[in-house]
BAFI-3210 file (N, C-alpha, C; in Angstrom, 3 decimals, decimal comma, padded with zeros to 6 digits):
// residues 95
n [1|2|3|4|5|6|7|8|9|10|11|12|13|14|15|16|17|18|19|20|21|22|23|24|25|26|27|28|29|30|31|32|33|34|35|36|37|38|39|40|41|42|43|44|45|46|47|48|49|50|51|52|53|54|55|56|57|58|59|60|61|62|63|64|65|66|67|68|69|70|71|72|73|74|75|76|77|78|79|80|81|82|83|84|85|86|87|88|89|90|91|92|93|94|95]
n.u [343,254|342,040|340,823|341,736|344,436|344,293|343,306|345,442|347,453|346,301|346,313|349,051|349,672|348,161|349,591|351,554|352,493|352,226|350,065|346,683|344,246|341,397|341,057|341,128|340,008|338,333|337,569|335,806|335,976|335,229|337,183|337,070|337,708|336,668|337,904|338,234|338,963|340,545|340,462|342,448|342,827|344,343|345,038|348,005|351,032|354,083|357,530|358,816|356,837|354,375|351,731|348,932|350,001|349,986|348,363|347,682|347,254|346,354|345,989|344,677|344,885|344,711|347,344|347,981|348,971|347,674|348,598|348,482|348,724|349,875|349,362|350,654|349,820|350,782|350,055|349,616|347,104|345,932|346,463|345,259|343,528|340,455|340,029|342,454|342,499|340,196|341,010|343,106|341,652|340,035|341,865|343,356|344,896|345,769|348,859]
n.v [-026,135|-024,495|-022,038|-020,644|-020,551|-018,929|-016,560|-015,939|-015,491|-013,310|-011,423|-011,100|-009,982|-007,617|-006,182|-005,019|-001,888|-001,171|-002,495|-002,153|-001,564|-001,803|-003,410|-006,148|-009,444|-012,411|-015,541|-018,483|-021,661|-024,669|-027,131|-028,753|-031,394|-031,695|-030,622|-028,401|-024,933|-021,678|-018,445|-015,742|-012,328|-009,137|-005,613|-003,795|-001,820|-001,790|-001,762|000,268|002,045|004,633|004,477|002,165|-000,791|-003,522|-006,741|-009,222|-012,674|-015,450|-018,884|-021,158|-024,349|-027,796|-030,215|-033,708|-034,712|-033,235|-030,724|-027,162|-025,449|-022,990|-021,298|-018,757|-015,886|-013,126|-010,012|-007,096|-004,576|-003,750|-005,820|-007,981|-011,050|-012,554|-014,996|-016,367|-016,595|-018,154|-020,464|-021,340|-021,918|-024,003|-025,968|-026,453|-028,715|-031,260|-032,772]
n.w [117,965|115,233|115,127|117,399|116,692|114,412|115,555|117,232|115,324|114,006|116,089|116,375|113,857|114,045|115,894|114,490|113,394|110,739|109,723|108,758|111,053|110,767|108,588|108,799|108,122|108,895|107,899|108,060|106,477|104,623|103,164|099,907|100,478|102,941|105,181|107,912|107,779|107,937|106,602|106,819|106,390|105,573|105,066|104,487|104,948|103,244|104,393|102,938|102,181|102,528|102,150|101,954|100,495|100,245|100,371|102,610|102,942|104,817|105,082|107,160|108,576|109,682|109,775|108,971|111,340|113,175|113,740|113,590|110,557|108,217|105,166|103,231|101,249|099,534|098,102|095,999|096,668|094,283|092,527|093,598|093,472|093,234|092,079|092,462|095,252|095,638|094,266|095,914|098,257|097,300|096,632|098,869|100,965|103,332|104,298]
ca.u [342,075|342,468|340,281|342,699|345,655|344,004|343,205|346,810|348,125|345,706|346,830|350,441|349,647|347,609|350,588|352,432|351,917|352,002|348,806|345,505|343,432|340,016|341,056|341,218|338,847|338,549|336,490|335,901|335,471|335,522|337,782|336,315|338,002|335,957|338,733|337,966|340,069|340,244|341,150|342,695|343,439|344,400|345,776|349,102|352,022|355,429|358,446|359,212|355,664|353,561|350,333|348,701|350,465|349,996|347,277|348,214|346,264|346,846|345,003|345,091|344,185|345,508|347,937|347,548|349,392|346,851|349,244|347,994|349,656|349,400|349,913|350,502|349,796|350,858|349,941|349,234|345,646|345,521|346,655|344,576|342,667|339,493|340,214|343,598|342,057|339,270|341,794|343,808|340,667|339,539|342,922|344,052|344,780|346,793|349,770]
ca.v [-025,423|-023,552|-020,701|-020,030|-020,274|-017,766|-015,382|-015,635|-014,914|-011,986|-010,569|-010,808|-009,048|-006,333|-005,454|-004,351|-000,572|-001,032|-003,162|-001,297|-002,311|-002,068|-004,176|-007,581|-010,302|-013,794|-016,307|-019,935|-022,386|-026,094|-027,505|-029,811|-032,676|-031,720|-030,118|-027,049|-024,009|-020,260|-017,480|-014,488|-011,371|-007,741|-004,676|-003,178|-001,014|-002,359|-000,838|001,395|002,771|005,371|004,169|000,717|-001,339|-004,982|-007,522|-010,462|-013,738|-016,671|-019,963|-021,954|-025,621|-028,776|-031,288|-035,052|-034,922|-032,393|-029,433|-026,059|-024,999|-021,803|-020,973|-017,309|-015,320|-011,669|-009,337|-005,687|-004,443|-003,599|-007,088|-009,051|-011,819|-013,444|-016,317|-017,013|-016,940|-019,279|-021,647|-021,811|-022,534|-025,249|-026,978|-026,613|-030,044|-031,569|-033,901]
ca.w [117,495|114,195|115,446|118,315|115,922|113,562|116,423|117,663|114,167|113,808|117,154|116,020|112,730|114,493|116,674|113,529|113,096|109,295|109,394|108,966|112,018|110,348|107,341|109,078|107,864|109,291|107,273|108,185|105,319|104,583|101,886|099,229|101,134|104,213|106,273|108,375|107,547|108,149|105,728|107,528|105,467|105,999|104,236|105,219|104,240|103,290|105,080|102,100|101,704|103,497|101,837|101,875|099,227|100,230|100,964|103,139|103,124|105,469|105,074|108,320|108,734|110,430|108,978|109,411|112,736|114,029|113,975|112,771|109,527|107,512|103,859|103,049|099,900|099,666|096,817|096,130|096,594|092,885|091,815|094,327|092,585|093,885|091,472|093,127|096,613|095,503|093,889|097,118|099,142|096,714|096,524|100,147|101,534|104,324|103,988]
c.u [342,513|341,942|341,252|343,993|345,456|343,931|344,591|347,589|347,609|346,217|348,266|350,509|349,171|348,619|351,587|351,811|351,657|350,703|347,638|344,501|342,026|339,934|341,056|339,898|339,230|337,348|336,740|335,351|335,846|336,070|336,910|336,551|337,344|336,756|338,337|339,191|339,589|341,088|341,231|343,375|343,432|345,193|346,853|349,999|353,370|356,359|358,820|358,031|354,923|352,074|350,153|349,105|350,582|348,732|347,887|347,069|346,950|345,699|345,467|344,225|345,070|346,110|347,502|347,939|348,594|347,453|348,627|349,096|349,022|350,113|349,632|350,589|349,783|350,860|349,666|347,708|345,145|345,588|345,919|343,555|341,764|339,653|341,375|343,195|341,120|340,018|342,548|342,826|340,197|340,593|343,694|343,813|345,933|347,602|350,306]
c.v [-024,362|-022,142|-019,961|-019,674|-019,038|-016,485|-014,962|-014,960|-013,495|-011,000|-010,159|-009,790|-007,667|-005,521|-004,724|-003,004|-000,349|-001,720|-002,210|-002,048|-002,662|-002,906|-005,692|-008,294|-011,722|-014,589|-017,802|-020,564|-023,857|-026,419|-028,567|-031,192|-032,778|-031,226|-028,688|-026,177|-022,586|-019,435|-016,166|-013,537|-009,970|-006,923|-004,032|-002,349|-001,716|-001,343|000,396|002,253|003,474|005,106|002,657|000,175|-002,863|-005,542|-008,849|-011,448|-014,927|-017,671|-020,975|-023,211|-026,537|-029,788|-032,638|-035,382|-034,054|-031,037|-028,365|-025,636|-023,829|-021,675|-019,500|-016,924|-013,808|-011,059|-007,858|-005,598|-004,350|-004,919|-008,253|-009,739|-012,754|-014,867|-017,066|-017,459|-018,148|-020,568|-022,208|-022,515|-023,876|-026,345|-027,210|-028,020|-030,310|-032,791|-034,451]
c.w [116,469|114,449|116,370|117,589|115,046|114,393|116,929|116,530|113,904|114,852|116,862|114,883|113,172|115,298|115,773|113,149|111,604|108,847|109,674|109,834|111,541|109,071|107,558|108,796|108,224|108,794|107,443|106,915|105,445|103,201|101,213|099,836|102,508|105,411|106,629|108,175|107,806|107,198|106,498|106,544|106,072|104,991|105,087|104,321|104,345|103,943|104,251|101,628|102,840|103,270|101,753|100,501|099,235|100,856|101,365|103,385|103,783|105,498|106,108|108,405|109,580|109,462|109,548|110,837|113,702|114,335|113,061|111,806|108,777|106,176|103,631|101,581|100,081|098,273|097,048|096,058|095,146|092,110|092,482|093,421|093,382|093,346|092,132|094,532|096,576|095,144|095,088|098,039|098,606|096,684|097,810|100,683|102,472|103,902|105,276]
res [d|i|r|k|a|a|e|h|l|q|s|s|f|k|s|n|p|k|a|l|p|d|s|f|k|l|e|e|f|t|t|p|a|g|h|g|a|i|h|l|s|y|t|g|k|s|p|q|s|a|t|p|d|l|r|s|h|s|f|i|t|r|n|r|r|g|q|c|v|s|i|s|y|i|t|s|p|q|e|e|s|a|a|v|i|e|a|i|q|k|t|l|r|v|e]
***
């Protein structure tokens, strides 16, 4: 179940004191190929920073064997691109 996998991943991320607890977003979507997927994102601080300086995105789906897989994209909040996120969601496919 990709929802359970996403919730497990979110729980793991939330246990990191550098992650901002109120920044987590979990969005279900369907790829153009018809596969269910989840986009999990949050804001955090890198080890060398005292202020939020990264955005983490995980795209979770199932591969052909039925295993949950995740693709990660990390960027700075200032460089975050809705176009990149949309491109990942539109081209996400299983092998």
